[in-house]
Gaussian input, Z-matrix of N, CA and C with variables (Angstrom, degrees):
# hf/3-21g

backbone

0 1
 N
 C     1     B1
 C     2     B2     1     A1
 N     3     B3     2     A2     1     D1
 C     4     B4     3     A3     2     D2
 C     5     B5     4     A4     3     D3
 N     6     B6     5     A5     4     D4
 C     7     B7     6     A6     5     D5
 C     8     B8     7     A7     6     D6
 N     9     B9     8     A8     7     D7
 C    10    B10     9     A9     8     D8
 C    11    B11    10    A10     9     D9
 N    12    B12    11    A11    10    D10
 C    13    B13    12    A12    11    D11
 C    14    B14    13    A13    12    D12
 N    15    B15    14    A14    13    D13
 C    16    B16    15    A15    14    D14
 C    17    B17    16    A16    15    D15
 N    18    B18    17    A17    16    D16
 C    19    B19    18    A18    17    D17
 C    20    B20    19    A19    18    D18
 N    21    B21    20    A20    19    D19
 C    22    B22    21    A21    20    D20
 C    23    B23    22    A22    21    D21
 N    24    B24    23    A23    22    D22
 C    25    B25    24    A24    23    D23
 C    26    B26    25    A25    24    D24
 N    27    B27    26    A26    25    D25
 C    28    B28    27    A27    26    D26
 C    29    B29    28    A28    27    D27
 N    30    B30    29    A29    28    D28
 C    31    B31    30    A30    29    D29
 C    32    B32    31    A31    30    D30
 N    33    B33    32    A32    31    D31
 C    34    B34    33    A33    32    D32
 C    35    B35    34    A34    33    D33
 N    36    B36    35    A35    34    D34
 C    37    B37    36    A36    35    D35
 C    38    B38    37    A37    36    D36
 N    39    B39    38    A38    37    D37
 C    40    B40    39    A39    38    D38
 C    41    B41    40    A40    39    D39
 N    42    B42    41    A41    40    D40
 C    43    B43    42    A42    41    D41
 C    44    B44    43    A43    42    D42
 N    45    B45    44    A44    43    D43
 C    46    B46    45    A45    44    D44
 C    47    B47    46    A46    45    D45
 N    48    B48    47    A47    46    D46
 C    49    B49    48    A48    47    D47
 C    50    B50    49    A49    48    D48
 N    51    B51    50    A50    49    D49
 C    52    B52    51    A51    50    D50
 C    53    B53    52    A52    51    D51
 N    54    B54    53    A53    52    D52
 C    55    B55    54    A54    53    D53
 C    56    B56    55    A55    54    D54
 N    57    B57    56    A56    55    D55
 C    58    B58    57    A57    56    D56
 C    59    B59    58    A58    57    D57
 N    60    B60    59    A59    58    D58
 C    61    B61    60    A60    59    D59
 C    62    B62    61    A61    60    D60
 N    63    B63    62    A62    61    D61
 C    64    B64    63    A63    62    D62
 C    65    B65    64    A64    63    D63
 N    66    B66    65    A65    64    D64
 C    67    B67    66    A66    65    D65
 C    68    B68    67    A67    66    D66
 N    69    B69    68    A68    67    D67
 C    70    B70    69    A69    68    D68
 C    71    B71    70    A70    69    D69
 N    72    B72    71    A71    70    D70
 C    73    B73    72    A72    71    D71
 C    74    B74    73    A73    72    D72
 N    75    B75    74    A74    73    D73
 C    76    B76    75    A75    74    D74
 C    77    B77    76    A76    75    D75
 N    78    B78    77    A77    76    D76
 C    79    B79    78    A78    77    D77
 C    80    B80    79    A79    78    D78
 N    81    B81    80    A80    79    D79
 C    82    B82    81    A81    80    D80
 C    83    B83    82    A82    81    D81
 N    84    B84    83    A83    82    D82
 C    85    B85    84    A84    83    D83
 C    86    B86    85    A85    84    D84
 N    87    B87    86    A86    85    D85
 C    88    B88    87    A87    86    D86
 C    89    B89    88    A88    87    D87
 N    90    B90    89    A89    88    D88
 C    91    B91    90    A90    89    D89
 C    92    B92    91    A91    90    D90
 N    93    B93    92    A92    91    D91
 C    94    B94    93    A93    92    D92
 C    95    B95    94    A94    93    D93
 N    96    B96    95    A95    94    D94
 C    97    B97    96    A96    95    D95
 C    98    B98    97    A97    96    D96
 N    99    B99    98    A98    97    D97
 C   100   B100    99    A99    98    D98
 C   101   B101   100   A100    99    D99
 N   102   B102   101   A101   100   D100
 C   103   B103   102   A102   101   D101
 C   104   B104   103   A103   102   D102
 N   105   B105   104   A104   103   D103
 C   106   B106   105   A105   104   D104
 C   107   B107   106   A106   105   D105
 N   108   B108   107   A107   106   D106
 C   109   B109   108   A108   107   D107
 C   110   B110   109   A109   108   D108
 N   111   B111   110   A110   109   D109
 C   112   B112   111   A111   110   D110
 C   113   B113   112   A112   111   D111
 N   114   B114   113   A113   112   D112
 C   115   B115   114   A114   113   D113
 C   116   B116   115   A115   114   D114
 N   117   B117   116   A116   115   D115
 C   118   B118   117   A117   116   D116
 C   119   B119   118   A118   117   D117
 N   120   B120   119   A119   118   D118
 C   121   B121   120   A120   119   D119
 C   122   B122   121   A121   120   D120
 N   123   B123   122   A122   121   D121
 C   124   B124   123   A123   122   D122
 C   125   B125   124   A124   123   D123
 N   126   B126   125   A125   124   D124
 C   127   B127   126   A126   125   D125
 C   128   B128   127   A127   126   D126
 N   129   B129   128   A128   127   D127
 C   130   B130   129   A129   128   D128
 C   131   B131   130   A130   129   D129
 N   132   B132   131   A131   130   D130
 C   133   B133   132   A132   131   D131
 C   134   B134   133   A133   132   D132
 N   135   B135   134   A134   133   D133
 C   136   B136   135   A135   134   D134
 C   137   B137   136   A136   135   D135
 N   138   B138   137   A137   136   D136
 C   139   B139   138   A138   137   D137
 C   140   B140   139   A139   138   D138
 N   141   B141   140   A140   139   D139
 C   142   B142   141   A141   140   D140
 C   143   B143   142   A142   141   D141
 N   144   B144   143   A143   142   D142
 C   145   B145   144   A144   143   D143
 C   146   B146   145   A145   144   D144
 N   147   B147   146   A146   145   D145
 C   148   B148   147   A147   146   D146
 C   149   B149   148   A148   147   D147
 N   150   B150   149   A149   148   D148
 C   151   B151   150   A150   149   D149
 C   152   B152   151   A151   150   D150
 N   153   B153   152   A152   151   D151
 C   154   B154   153   A153   152   D152
 C   155   B155   154   A154   153   D153
 N   156   B156   155   A155   154   D154
 C   157   B157   156   A156   155   D155
 C   158   B158   157   A157   156   D156
 N   159   B159   158   A158   157   D157
 C   160   B160   159   A159   158   D158
 C   161   B161   160   A160   159   D159
 N   162   B162   161   A161   160   D160
 C   163   B163   162   A162   161   D161
 C   164   B164   163   A163   162   D162
 N   165   B165   164   A164   163   D163
 C   166   B166   165   A165   164   D164
 C   167   B167   166   A166   165   D165
 N   168   B168   167   A167   166   D166
 C   169   B169   168   A168   167   D167
 C   170   B170   169   A169   168   D168
 N   171   B171   170   A170   169   D169
 C   172   B172   171   A171   170   D170
 C   173   B173   172   A172   171   D171
 N   174   B174   173   A173   172   D172
 C   175   B175   174   A174   173   D173
 C   176   B176   175   A175   174   D174
 N   177   B177   176   A176   175   D175
 C   178   B178   177   A177   176   D176
 C   179   B179   178   A178   177   D177
 N   180   B180   179   A179   178   D178
 C   181   B181   180   A180   179   D179
 C   182   B182   181   A181   180   D180
 N   183   B183   182   A182   181   D181
 C   184   B184   183   A183   182   D182
 C   185   B185   184   A184   183   D183
 N   186   B186   185   A185   184   D184
 C   187   B187   186   A186   185   D185
 C   188   B188   187   A187   186   D186
 N   189   B189   188   A188   187   D187
 C   190   B190   189   A189   188   D188
 C   191   B191   190   A190   189   D189
 N   192   B192   191   A191   190   D190
 C   193   B193   192   A192   191   D191
 C   194   B194   193   A193   192   D192
 N   195   B195   194   A194   193   D193
 C   196   B196   195   A195   194   D194
 C   197   B197   196   A196   195   D195
 N   198   B198   197   A197   196   D196
 C   199   B199   198   A198   197   D197
 C   200   B200   199   A199   198   D198
 N   201   B201   200   A200   199   D199
 C   202   B202   201   A201   200   D200
 C   203   B203   202   A202   201   D201
 N   204   B204   203   A203   202   D202
 C   205   B205   204   A204   203   D203
 C   206   B206   205   A205   204   D204
 N   207   B207   206   A206   205   D205
 C   208   B208   207   A207   206   D206
 C   209   B209   208   A208   207   D207
 N   210   B210   209   A209   208   D208
 C   211   B211   210   A210   209   D209
 C   212   B212   211   A211   210   D210
 N   213   B213   212   A212   211   D211
 C   214   B214   213   A213   212   D212
 C   215   B215   214   A214   213   D213
 N   216   B216   215   A215   214   D214
 C   217   B217   216   A216   215   D215
 C   218   B218   217   A217   216   D216
 N   219   B219   218   A218   217   D217
 C   220   B220   219   A219   218   D218
 C   221   B221   220   A220   219   D219
 N   222   B222   221   A221   220   D220
 C   223   B223   222   A222   221   D221
 C   224   B224   223   A223   222   D222
 N   225   B225   224   A224   223   D223
 C   226   B226   225   A225   224   D224
 C   227   B227   226   A226   225   D225
 N   228   B228   227   A227   226   D226
 C   229   B229   228   A228   227   D227
 C   230   B230   229   A229   228   D228
 N   231   B231   230   A230   229   D229
 C   232   B232   231   A231   230   D230
 C   233   B233   232   A232   231   D231
 N   234   B234   233   A233   232   D232
 C   235   B235   234   A234   233   D233
 C   236   B236   235   A235   234   D234
 N   237   B237   236   A236   235   D235
 C   238   B238   237   A237   236   D236
 C   239   B239   238   A238   237   D237
 N   240   B240   239   A239   238   D238
 C   241   B241   240   A240   239   D239
 C   242   B242   241   A241   240   D240
 N   243   B243   242   A242   241   D241
 C   244   B244   243   A243   242   D242
 C   245   B245   244   A244   243   D243
 N   246   B246   245   A245   244   D244
 C   247   B247   246   A246   245   D245
 C   248   B248   247   A247   246   D246
 N   249   B249   248   A248   247   D247
 C   250   B250   249   A249   248   D248
 C   251   B251   250   A250   249   D249
 N   252   B252   251   A251   250   D250
 C   253   B253   252   A252   251   D251
 C   254   B254   253   A253   252   D252
 N   255   B255   254   A254   253   D253
 C   256   B256   255   A255   254   D254
 C   257   B257   256   A256   255   D255
 N   258   B258   257   A257   256   D256
 C   259   B259   258   A258   257   D257
 C   260   B260   259   A259   258   D258
 N   261   B261   260   A260   259   D259
 C   262   B262   261   A261   260   D260
 C   263   B263   262   A262   261   D261
 N   264   B264   263   A263   262   D262
 C   265   B265   264   A264   263   D263
 C   266   B266   265   A265   264   D264
 N   267   B267   266   A266   265   D265
 C   268   B268   267   A267   266   D266
 C   269   B269   268   A268   267   D267
 N   270   B270   269   A269   268   D268
 C   271   B271   270   A270   269   D269
 C   272   B272   271   A271   270   D270
 N   273   B273   272   A272   271   D271
 C   274   B274   273   A273   272   D272
 C   275   B275   274   A274   273   D273
 N   276   B276   275   A275   274   D274
 C   277   B277   276   A276   275   D275
 C   278   B278   277   A277   276   D276
 N   279   B279   278   A278   277   D277
 C   280   B280   279   A279   278   D278
 C   281   B281   280   A280   279   D279
 N   282   B282   281   A281   280   D280
 C   283   B283   282   A282   281   D281
 C   284   B284   283   A283   282   D282
 N   285   B285   284   A284   283   D283
 C   286   B286   285   A285   284   D284
 C   287   B287   286   A286   285   D285
 N   288   B288   287   A287   286   D286
 C   289   B289   288   A288   287   D287
 C   290   B290   289   A289   288   D288
 N   291   B291   290   A290   289   D289
 C   292   B292   291   A291   290   D290
 C   293   B293   292   A292   291   D291
 N   294   B294   293   A293   292   D292
 C   295   B295   294   A294   293   D293
 C   296   B296   295   A295   294   D294
 N   297   B297   296   A296   295   D295
 C   298   B298   297   A297   296   D296
 C   299   B299   298   A298   297   D297
 N   300   B300   299   A299   298   D298
 C   301   B301   300   A300   299   D299
 C   302   B302   301   A301   300   D300
 N   303   B303   302   A302   301   D301
 C   304   B304   303   A303   302   D302
 C   305   B305   304   A304   303   D303
 N   306   B306   305   A305   304   D304
 C   307   B307   306   A306   305   D305
 C   308   B308   307   A307   306   D306
 N   309   B309   308   A308   307   D307
 C   310   B310   309   A309   308   D308
 C   311   B311   310   A310   309   D309
 N   312   B312   311   A311   310   D310
 C   313   B313   312   A312   311   D311
 C   314   B314   313   A313   312   D312
 N   315   B315   314   A314   313   D313
 C   316   B316   315   A315   314   D314
 C   317   B317   316   A316   315   D315
 N   318   B318   317   A317   316   D316
 C   319   B319   318   A318   317   D317
 C   320   B320   319   A319   318   D318
 N   321   B321   320   A320   319   D319
 C   322   B322   321   A321   320   D320
 C   323   B323   322   A322   321   D321
 N   324   B324   323   A323   322   D322
 C   325   B325   324   A324   323   D323
 C   326   B326   325   A325   324   D324
 N   327   B327   326   A326   325   D325
 C   328   B328   327   A327   326   D326
 C   329   B329   328   A328   327   D327
 N   330   B330   329   A329   328   D328
 C   331   B331   330   A330   329   D329
 C   332   B332   331   A331   330   D330
 N   333   B333   332   A332   331   D331
 C   334   B334   333   A333   332   D332
 C   335   B335   334   A334   333   D333
 N   336   B336   335   A335   334   D334
 C   337   B337   336   A336   335   D335
 C   338   B338   337   A337   336   D336

   B1=1.4460
   B2=1.5464
   B3=1.2857
   B4=1.4511
   B5=1.5291
   B6=1.3154
   B7=1.4695
   B8=1.5247
   B9=1.3298
   B10=1.4622
   B11=1.5258
   B12=1.3505
   B13=1.4459
   B14=1.5164
   B15=1.3734
   B16=1.4619
   B17=1.5311
   B18=1.3273
   B19=1.4593
   B20=1.5159
   B21=1.3230
   B22=1.4552
   B23=1.5370
   B24=1.3315
   B25=1.4561
   B26=1.5064
   B27=1.3094
   B28=1.4475
   B29=1.5205
   B30=1.3360
   B31=1.4445
   B32=1.5513
   B33=1.2990
   B34=1.4525
   B35=1.5255
   B36=1.3185
   B37=1.4494
   B38=1.5601
   B39=1.2886
   B40=1.4389
   B41=1.5201
   B42=1.3177
   B43=1.4326
   B44=1.5740
   B45=1.3002
   B46=1.4438
   B47=1.5527
   B48=1.3213
   B49=1.4497
   B50=1.5353
   B51=1.3046
   B52=1.4786
   B53=1.5120
   B54=1.3089
   B55=1.4882
   B56=1.5127
   B57=1.3380
   B58=1.4485
   B59=1.5140
   B60=1.3215
   B61=1.4633
   B62=1.5498
   B63=1.3298
   B64=1.4838
   B65=1.5200
   B66=1.3431
   B67=1.4451
   B68=1.5177
   B69=1.3105
   B70=1.4719
   B71=1.5363
   B72=1.3311
   B73=1.4743
   B74=1.5408
   B75=1.2973
   B76=1.4496
   B77=1.5363
   B78=1.3435
   B79=1.4670
   B80=1.5375
   B81=1.3624
   B82=1.4395
   B83=1.5146
   B84=1.3437
   B85=1.4636
   B86=1.5182
   B87=1.3428
   B88=1.4751
   B89=1.5178
   B90=1.3179
   B91=1.4644
   B92=1.5238
   B93=1.3092
   B94=1.4531
   B95=1.5385
   B96=1.2923
   B97=1.4758
   B98=1.5554
   B99=1.3487
   B100=1.4680
   B101=1.5213
   B102=1.3296
   B103=1.4446
   B104=1.5240
   B105=1.3119
   B106=1.4706
   B107=1.4879
   B108=1.3056
   B109=1.4848
   B110=1.4906
   B111=1.3253
   B112=1.4457
   B113=1.5382
   B114=1.3673
   B115=1.4444
   B116=1.5357
   B117=1.3111
   B118=1.4727
   B119=1.5152
   B120=1.3096
   B121=1.4876
   B122=1.5145
   B123=1.3306
   B124=1.4210
   B125=1.5065
   B126=1.3780
   B127=1.4557
   B128=1.5301
   B129=1.3458
   B130=1.4496
   B131=1.5289
   B132=1.3157
   B133=1.4817
   B134=1.5209
   B135=1.2572
   B136=1.4823
   B137=1.5342
   B138=1.3299
   B139=1.4797
   B140=1.4893
   B141=1.3410
   B142=1.4560
   B143=1.5295
   B144=1.3145
   B145=1.4327
   B146=1.5096
   B147=1.2949
   B148=1.4620
   B149=1.5193
   B150=1.3107
   B151=1.4816
   B152=1.5115
   B153=1.3311
   B154=1.4742
   B155=1.5199
   B156=1.3467
   B157=1.4436
   B158=1.5233
   B159=1.2996
   B160=1.4760
   B161=1.5137
   B162=1.3323
   B163=1.4834
   B164=1.5444
   B165=1.3349
   B166=1.4525
   B167=1.4962
   B168=1.3349
   B169=1.4554
   B170=1.5330
   B171=1.3311
   B172=1.4329
   B173=1.5302
   B174=1.3451
   B175=1.4678
   B176=1.5660
   B177=1.3036
   B178=1.4505
   B179=1.5469
   B180=1.3291
   B181=1.4660
   B182=1.5299
   B183=1.2959
   B184=1.4895
   B185=1.5246
   B186=1.3521
   B187=1.4548
   B188=1.5388
   B189=1.2961
   B190=1.4619
   B191=1.5140
   B192=1.3256
   B193=1.4935
   B194=1.4860
   B195=1.3488
   B196=1.4464
   B197=1.5360
   B198=1.2658
   B199=1.4829
   B200=1.5017
   B201=1.3057
   B202=1.4400
   B203=1.5171
   B204=1.3069
   B205=1.4759
   B206=1.5018
   B207=1.3306
   B208=1.4263
   B209=1.5195
   B210=1.3233
   B211=1.4361
   B212=1.5028
   B213=1.3148
   B214=1.4450
   B215=1.5387
   B216=1.3052
   B217=1.4451
   B218=1.5259
   B219=1.3261
   B220=1.4556
   B221=1.5384
   B222=1.3252
   B223=1.4402
   B224=1.5276
   B225=1.3304
   B226=1.4692
   B227=1.5292
   B228=1.3134
   B229=1.4499
   B230=1.5205
   B231=1.3058
   B232=1.5031
   B233=1.5213
   B234=1.3772
   B235=1.4592
   B236=1.4981
   B237=1.3087
   B238=1.4666
   B239=1.4970
   B240=1.2955
   B241=1.4521
   B242=1.5609
   B243=1.2885
   B244=1.4402
   B245=1.5465
   B246=1.2897
   B247=1.4854
   B248=1.5199
   B249=1.3282
   B250=1.4781
   B251=1.4939
   B252=1.3449
   B253=1.4430
   B254=1.5182
   B255=1.3396
   B256=1.4921
   B257=1.5291
   B258=1.3274
   B259=1.4677
   B260=1.5294
   B261=1.3155
   B262=1.4707
   B263=1.5397
   B264=1.2912
   B265=1.4592
   B266=1.5033
   B267=1.3405
   B268=1.4471
   B269=1.5294
   B270=1.3093
   B271=1.4931
   B272=1.5390
   B273=1.3311
   B274=1.4549
   B275=1.4996
   B276=1.3581
   B277=1.4752
   B278=1.5238
   B279=1.3530
   B280=1.4803
   B281=1.5178
   B282=1.3096
   B283=1.4782
   B284=1.5391
   B285=1.3286
   B286=1.4442
   B287=1.5302
   B288=1.2797
   B289=1.4871
   B290=1.5589
   B291=1.3042
   B292=1.4855
   B293=1.5491
   B294=1.3441
   B295=1.4335
   B296=1.5062
   B297=1.3128
   B298=1.4420
   B299=1.5530
   B300=1.3287
   B301=1.4489
   B302=1.5082
   B303=1.3428
   B304=1.4657
   B305=1.5298
   B306=1.3043
   B307=1.4831
   B308=1.5184
   B309=1.2713
   B310=1.4722
   B311=1.5065
   B312=1.3626
   B313=1.4284
   B314=1.5286
   B315=1.3160
   B316=1.4451
   B317=1.5556
   B318=1.3382
   B319=1.4540
   B320=1.5150
   B321=1.3347
   B322=1.4943
   B323=1.5406
   B324=1.3299
   B325=1.4599
   B326=1.5383
   B327=1.3175
   B328=1.4833
   B329=1.5011
   B330=1.3182
   B331=1.4485
   B332=1.5095
   B333=1.3356
   B334=1.4397
   B335=1.5092
   B336=1.3221
   B337=1.4592
   B338=1.5235
   A1=109.23
   A2=115.95
   A3=122.99
   A4=109.58
   A5=121.59
   A6=122.92
   A7=111.62
   A8=117.84
   A9=119.68
   A10=111.88
   A11=114.49
   A12=118.60
   A13=110.76
   A14=115.25
   A15=119.86
   A16=111.91
   A17=115.24
   A18=121.82
   A19=109.09
   A20=117.05
   A21=120.95
   A22=111.08
   A23=116.44
   A24=119.62
   A25=111.98
   A26=117.49
   A27=121.31
   A28=112.90
   A29=115.67
   A30=120.06
   A31=112.61
   A32=117.28
   A33=121.70
   A34=111.76
   A35=116.46
   A36=120.51
   A37=109.73
   A38=115.33
   A39=118.79
   A40=110.33
   A41=117.97
   A42=121.42
   A43=109.32
   A44=117.09
   A45=120.87
   A46=110.46
   A47=117.98
   A48=122.33
   A49=110.68
   A50=115.73
   A51=119.46
   A52=111.41
   A53=116.85
   A54=118.83
   A55=111.61
   A56=117.31
   A57=119.60
   A58=111.20
   A59=118.81
   A60=123.74
   A61=109.90
   A62=114.84
   A63=119.83
   A64=111.39
   A65=115.09
   A66=120.35
   A67=111.25
   A68=117.98
   A69=122.14
   A70=109.56
   A71=116.74
   A72=120.46
   A73=110.30
   A74=117.18
   A75=119.62
   A76=110.17
   A77=116.60
   A78=119.38
   A79=110.17
   A80=116.78
   A81=120.06
   A82=111.85
   A83=117.36
   A84=121.80
   A85=111.63
   A86=116.35
   A87=123.30
   A88=112.13
   A89=115.48
   A90=119.32
   A91=109.39
   A92=114.78
   A93=121.24
   A94=110.24
   A95=116.43
   A96=126.38
   A97=112.18
   A98=116.55
   A99=118.77
   A100=112.88
   A101=116.05
   A102=117.06
   A103=110.77
   A104=116.03
   A105=120.03
   A106=111.80
   A107=117.44
   A108=123.12
   A109=108.61
   A110=116.47
   A111=122.07
   A112=108.80
   A113=115.11
   A114=119.64
   A115=110.30
   A116=116.09
   A117=121.36
   A118=108.43
   A119=117.19
   A120=122.25
   A121=108.92
   A122=116.31
   A123=122.82
   A124=114.91
   A125=117.40
   A126=119.15
   A127=112.12
   A128=118.20
   A129=118.48
   A130=111.76
   A131=115.59
   A132=121.44
   A133=108.06
   A134=113.78
   A135=119.90
   A136=107.62
   A137=115.50
   A138=121.84
   A139=110.60
   A140=115.70
   A141=119.34
   A142=110.05
   A143=117.37
   A144=120.68
   A145=111.27
   A146=118.33
   A147=122.30
   A148=108.45
   A149=119.47
   A150=121.76
   A151=111.03
   A152=115.66
   A153=119.19
   A154=111.37
   A155=116.83
   A156=120.29
   A157=112.05
   A158=118.32
   A159=122.25
   A160=110.90
   A161=116.60
   A162=121.38
   A163=111.16
   A164=116.13
   A165=121.00
   A166=112.96
   A167=117.16
   A168=123.59
   A169=112.88
   A170=115.80
   A171=122.64
   A172=108.62
   A173=115.32
   A174=118.68
   A175=107.86
   A176=114.01
   A177=120.06
   A178=110.01
   A179=117.19
   A180=117.37
   A181=111.56
   A182=116.73
   A183=126.07
   A184=113.35
   A185=119.04
   A186=119.90
   A187=108.70
   A188=118.89
   A189=121.82
   A190=113.73
   A191=116.80
   A192=117.44
   A193=114.49
   A194=118.49
   A195=118.99
   A196=112.40
   A197=116.33
   A198=121.73
   A199=109.44
   A200=113.19
   A201=122.45
   A202=109.24
   A203=118.93
   A204=122.62
   A205=107.44
   A206=116.02
   A207=122.44
   A208=109.72
   A209=116.27
   A210=120.24
   A211=109.74
   A212=117.11
   A213=121.13
   A214=110.60
   A215=114.29
   A216=121.57
   A217=107.94
   A218=117.98
   A219=119.69
   A220=114.08
   A221=116.93
   A222=119.74
   A223=110.52
   A224=117.52
   A225=120.43
   A226=110.77
   A227=116.20
   A228=121.95
   A229=111.20
   A230=115.96
   A231=121.93
   A232=111.60
   A233=116.53
   A234=119.04
   A235=113.36
   A236=118.41
   A237=120.95
   A238=112.63
   A239=116.42
   A240=122.07
   A241=108.68
   A242=117.47
   A243=120.69
   A244=111.63
   A245=117.35
   A246=121.02
   A247=109.56
   A248=119.67
   A249=122.95
   A250=113.27
   A251=117.34
   A252=121.67
   A253=114.51
   A254=117.90
   A255=118.88
   A256=112.99
   A257=117.46
   A258=120.67
   A259=111.66
   A260=116.01
   A261=120.59
   A262=108.42
   A263=118.17
   A264=120.58
   A265=111.77
   A266=117.11
   A267=120.52
   A268=112.87
   A269=115.37
   A270=119.16
   A271=110.36
   A272=115.49
   A273=118.94
   A274=112.78
   A275=116.11
   A276=119.54
   A277=111.34
   A278=115.78
   A279=119.16
   A280=111.71
   A281=116.13
   A282=120.81
   A283=110.25
   A284=117.24
   A285=122.47
   A286=112.05
   A287=113.52
   A288=119.48
   A289=110.95
   A290=115.47
   A291=122.19
   A292=107.58
   A293=117.21
   A294=120.03
   A295=111.65
   A296=118.34
   A297=122.46
   A298=110.41
   A299=116.90
   A300=119.89
   A301=111.72
   A302=117.77
   A303=120.77
   A304=110.05
   A305=117.27
   A306=120.80
   A307=109.86
   A308=118.39
   A309=122.53
   A310=112.93
   A311=116.67
   A312=119.94
   A313=113.30
   A314=117.46
   A315=122.00
   A316=109.02
   A317=116.91
   A318=120.42
   A319=114.43
   A320=115.99
   A321=118.57
   A322=113.42
   A323=116.78
   A324=119.84
   A325=108.27
   A326=116.47
   A327=118.86
   A328=112.79
   A329=116.61
   A330=121.06
   A331=113.46
   A332=117.66
   A333=121.38
   A334=111.22
   A335=117.02
   A336=119.89
   A337=114.68
   D1=141.44
   D2=177.54
   D3=-63.00
   D4=133.00
   D5=-179.22
   D6=-59.39
   D7=-33.19
   D8=179.11
   D9=-68.08
   D10=-35.16
   D11=175.64
   D12=-63.05
   D13=-40.07
   D14=175.56
   D15=-59.11
   D16=-45.51
   D17=178.71
   D18=-61.60
   D19=-48.65
   D20=-179.96
   D21=-63.00
   D22=-38.60
   D23=-179.40
   D24=-61.83
   D25=-30.25
   D26=178.78
   D27=-73.87
   D28=-21.30
   D29=-176.44
   D30=-105.45
   D31=-6.52
   D32=-176.31
   D33=-101.23
   D34=137.66
   D35=177.89
   D36=-76.10
   D37=143.89
   D38=174.78
   D39=-88.89
   D40=168.90
   D41=177.61
   D42=-61.04
   D43=-33.78
   D44=178.27
   D45=-65.63
   D46=-42.35
   D47=176.72
   D48=-61.34
   D49=-47.25
   D50=179.94
   D51=-62.88
   D52=-40.60
   D53=177.57
   D54=-64.00
   D55=-37.77
   D56=177.87
   D57=-63.77
   D58=-39.13
   D59=178.11
   D60=-65.24
   D61=-45.83
   D62=-179.00
   D63=-62.04
   D64=-46.56
   D65=-179.00
   D66=-64.56
   D67=-38.40
   D68=178.77
   D69=-65.36
   D70=-44.48
   D71=179.95
   D72=-61.61
   D73=-43.35
   D74=-179.74
   D75=-64.07
   D76=-40.42
   D77=179.49
   D78=-66.66
   D79=-41.36
   D80=178.85
   D81=-61.13
   D82=-35.47
   D83=179.43
   D84=-80.92
   D85=-1.44
   D86=178.97
   D87=61.34
   D88=37.89
   D89=179.60
   D90=-72.22
   D91=151.91
   D92=-178.03
   D93=-59.98
   D94=135.27
   D95=177.99
   D96=63.80
   D97=21.91
   D98=179.92
   D99=-91.19
   D100=-12.09
   D101=-177.56
   D102=89.07
   D103=178.77
   D104=-178.74
   D105=-91.26
   D106=139.49
   D107=176.70
   D108=-81.06
   D109=143.24
   D110=172.60
   D111=-145.76
   D112=134.84
   D113=173.00
   D114=-59.04
   D115=138.23
   D116=-179.91
   D117=-128.65
   D118=117.50
   D119=-179.36
   D120=-54.57
   D121=132.61
   D122=178.53
   D123=79.98
   D124=0.10
   D125=-178.42
   D126=-132.50
   D127=-55.43
   D128=-176.75
   D129=-149.96
   D130=151.91
   D131=173.15
   D132=-153.72
   D133=135.08
   D134=176.42
   D135=-87.29
   D136=95.94
   D137=-179.05
   D138=-84.36
   D139=139.30
   D140=177.80
   D141=-82.15
   D142=163.69
   D143=176.82
   D144=-62.14
   D145=-31.06
   D146=177.60
   D147=-65.60
   D148=-46.93
   D149=178.29
   D150=-60.65
   D151=-41.36
   D152=179.36
   D153=-65.66
   D154=-40.47
   D155=177.15
   D156=-64.27
   D157=-34.18
   D158=177.83
   D159=-61.62
   D160=-26.09
   D161=-179.86
   D162=-99.20
   D163=19.82
   D164=179.86
   D165=68.60
   D166=32.95
   D167=-179.94
   D168=57.81
   D169=42.20
   D170=179.43
   D171=-105.10
   D172=125.84
   D173=-179.92
   D174=-113.75
   D175=66.78
   D176=179.57
   D177=-83.30
   D178=132.71
   D179=177.44
   D180=-54.02
   D181=140.11
   D182=177.94
   D183=75.86
   D184=-4.67
   D185=179.97
   D186=-63.68
   D187=-39.24
   D188=-173.79
   D189=-102.75
   D190=-26.71
   D191=-174.02
   D192=-81.56
   D193=-15.04
   D194=179.69
   D195=70.46
   D196=-160.94
   D197=-178.16
   D198=-114.69
   D199=147.45
   D200=175.89
   D201=-66.42
   D202=144.41
   D203=174.78
   D204=-67.79
   D205=130.43
   D206=-179.55
   D207=-118.21
   D208=134.63
   D209=178.58
   D210=-68.49
   D211=124.68
   D212=-175.58
   D213=-94.95
   D214=158.40
   D215=178.72
   D216=-75.55
   D217=122.85
   D218=-177.45
   D219=-83.85
   D220=-6.14
   D221=179.53
   D222=-78.70
   D223=123.58
   D224=179.10
   D225=-58.79
   D226=144.24
   D227=-176.69
   D228=-56.46
   D229=-40.08
   D230=-177.87
   D231=-60.91
   D232=-24.77
   D233=-175.88
   D234=-99.21
   D235=1.58
   D236=-178.90
   D237=-68.05
   D238=147.95
   D239=179.26
   D240=-81.85
   D241=100.98
   D242=-174.52
   D243=-70.85
   D244=-9.71
   D245=-179.56
   D246=-70.02
   D247=-29.60
   D248=-179.66
   D249=-78.87
   D250=-21.77
   D251=-177.60
   D252=-55.51
   D253=-56.43
   D254=-179.63
   D255=-57.65
   D256=-38.50
   D257=178.86
   D258=-60.85
   D259=-46.28
   D260=179.37
   D261=-65.09
   D262=-41.75
   D263=179.53
   D264=-61.09
   D265=-43.26
   D266=178.31
   D267=-60.60
   D268=-38.14
   D269=176.94
   D270=-64.30
   D271=-42.99
   D272=179.55
   D273=-65.75
   D274=-40.69
   D275=176.92
   D276=-62.32
   D277=-40.73
   D278=178.90
   D279=-63.29
   D280=-42.44
   D281=178.13
   D282=-64.54
   D283=-42.40
   D284=176.43
   D285=-57.44
   D286=-46.13
   D287=-178.93
   D288=-63.68
   D289=-41.02
   D290=-178.65
   D291=-64.27
   D292=-45.25
   D293=-179.11
   D294=-67.52
   D295=-38.30
   D296=178.97
   D297=-62.52
   D298=-41.98
   D299=177.04
   D300=-64.70
   D301=-39.37
   D302=179.60
   D303=-64.91
   D304=-37.68
   D305=178.74
   D306=-69.23
   D307=-44.20
   D308=179.04
   D309=-63.86
   D310=-29.02
   D311=179.56
   D312=-82.70
   D313=-9.74
   D314=-177.84
   D315=-88.87
   D316=114.40
   D317=-177.08
   D318=-66.36
   D319=-15.39
   D320=-179.55
   D321=-76.39
   D322=-12.48
   D323=179.07
   D324=-88.72
   D325=116.66
   D326=-179.22
   D327=-56.60
   D328=135.13
   D329=176.32
   D330=88.03
   D331=-3.20
   D332=178.44
   D333=-119.76
   D334=161.95
   D335=171.14
   D336=101.68

């Protein structure tokens, strides 16, 4: 796969994501057969005008929805195998370098190419 497609894929919504947004909006508007709306951490929250006013009428994404619960690593830091760290870092550096080259090679990015 082209590295730029990988980068684009990370930034592009899938049909499933779009359907989730549409379904949630219909439920929030209480449309017939839309199901029940529920606030979802990291995704959506029905903020009241009072809550919005408390933030100086600012509607910044993620201000109200908070963060999704993430499963944490149960292994204590002191017990981690530090020998795997450099290997993982090298893989991430290599991927970063590949993506940087793909961006620089794309004439649509201002200042690159």
